[in-house]
C-alpha positions, 0 to 999 in steps of 0.5 A: 420331502423338503422343509416347505412340504413338511411345514404345510402338512403340519399346518393341515394336521393342526387345523383338522385337530382344531375343527374336531375339538370345536365340534366336541365343545358345541355338542356338549354345551346345550343350555339347560333352559333351552333343552327344557323348553324343547322337551316341553309339550306345546300346551305347557306354560313353559313352552309358551313362555308365560303362565296364564290365568283364566276364569271358569277353570274351576267348578265353583258352587257359591258366589257373593256380590257386594252391592253398591249404588248405581242411582243418585236417588239411592246413593247410600244403598249397599248390601250383599247377595249370595247365590248358590244352587238348591233343588235345581234352582238358584237360591239367592240370599240378599241383605239390602240397606238404604233401598226403596222404602216399603217396596214389595215389587222391587226386582232383583236379577242376574245379568251378563256384562263386563262390569256394573258400568256395562250391564248387558242382557239378563242371564238365562238359558234361552234354549231351555226356557221360553221367557225371561225368568227375571221378572217380578211375576216370577218371584225375582224381587226383594221386599223392603221395610219402612227403613228401606232394609231387606233380608230374605231369599228367593229361588229362581230357575234360569237353567244355567249351570251354577259355575257359569255365574262366575263374574256375572252381575246382580242388579237391583231395580226400583219399583217405580221405574222398572218394567217387567217387559223391558227385556222382552219384545211386545209379543213376549218372545225370548229375544230383546227388542230394538230399545234393548239393542240401542241401550247395549250399543250406548252402554246405558244401564237397564231402566230402573237400575239402582244397585249392582254387584259382581258375583265373586266365587266364595273365598276369592278376593274382590278383584277376582273378576277385574 
């Protein structure tokens, strides 16, 4: 065997050894982070690449809303409303200051909506109840004294689970502007009429609204629903 042949055989042997060594390195070097992501289940936050926070994930039992004015005629209106379940109904405790004076027909109701600038429909179970329960005739009202103050509680059945009231809106009305039938059509059916559809489209507040607050789960910060 000549020198050239011997040199070629040596080069081939060295190349094969280098390839085998590189395969061993690639097999052993698996990043820990990549391996944990591969092993994680698709539903785990690490596998998705983020951790999310969603409303309604816990079975909240009590809520409180801080009431602020939504009408220039009652710019100093404030107070709070607490909501919980009792005897199959909502027990609503309220404490109102600087509201309408000597009002015995001022409505209080819970509404759907993103926030107090975007109030939508009264919150109740249309499959279980025939008519909107948030009416003065059904007891959904607060009573004020000569100084516009009110402190008491009412019970209303809206047939919604208590936990579903998270981030809903408590809305206060003035007796001189509110209309009990504003959220039902002329025939007393449970669906809204054309006026309410127009109001929602234009993001107008319900007629007679003077105050509003967001229901925050007990113990949670004020920005919980933001």
